[in-house]
N, C-alpha and C positions, 0 to 999 in steps of 0.2 A: 218160115220168118217170125221171130218176134220182136217184142216192144218193150222197152222200159221207160216206163212216166218217172221221171225224176220228181222227187219231193212228194210222192203218193206214197201212202203207209198202207201195208198191207190189213185189210179190214177183217174184223174178225167175224162177221157177219155180213150179208147183203144188203140189210137196211143201213150198213154204214158205208157201204162202198158208193164209190162215185161214179161207177159204171151201172149203177141201177136207173133203170129209167122209171122214176117214181109216177108218172103219169098213168102208166098200165102195169108198173110193177113187173118188169121184167129184164133179164140182163141183155144190155146193148151188146154183150159179146157174143153170148148164145142166141139170143134172140128168142129164148123162152121163159116161161114164168117158174122154174124151178128157183126158187130164193127160200133162204131162210131166214127168219128174226132172229137166231140166236147162235147160228154156225154159218161155215162156210158149206155149202152142199159139194159132194165128191165130185160131182163135175164141173167145179170151178176151175177155170182155167189161169188163173192168178198165180203166181210161183213167187215167193219169197226171194230177194237178193240177200244175201247177209252181208255186212259190212266186209269192204274187200279193198285190196289196193288194185292197181291197174290193171284190167282184163284185156290179155291180149289174144290174137288169132296166132296160136302156136303152130299151127298147120302150115298158113301162110309164110310164117319165117322160115320153117323146114323147106317151104317148095322153093323159096330163092335162095338158100344155103344148104343145100344138099349134102355137100361133102363136110361140112361142120356139123351136120344133124347126124350124118352117119357115123361120125367118130364119136360124139359126145353131146350132150345136150347143156353142155358149161360154156356158153356163148352168151354174147352180149344183148339181153333181151330187149334192152332199151332201143335196139333198130324195129323190134317190131310195131306195127300199126295196134294203136289204141282202139279196143271194141267200144269199151265203157270205163269212164274215169275212173279214176278212184274214188270211194266213197268217204264224205267228211269223215263218218265214225272211225275209219281206217287209218287216218292221216295222222 
């Protein structure tokens, strides 16, 4: 499972990350001291989420509308549950 932290910008390096425990200089996610002052380390678990519209679970929609999905993906996506609301940048 993943987590989206609304309003958190992608840090360019560990020193700028809100998930760095500065008392021990270790990553609160990874639990290690693999941090960098000038870049994000290769094992950093953070992934940028680009500006986007409403993200839906298309698999869940198709599971409840199998006959429509088997014929065509051209159906009303407004019925799909929203996973992540549209970002302000995309609106």
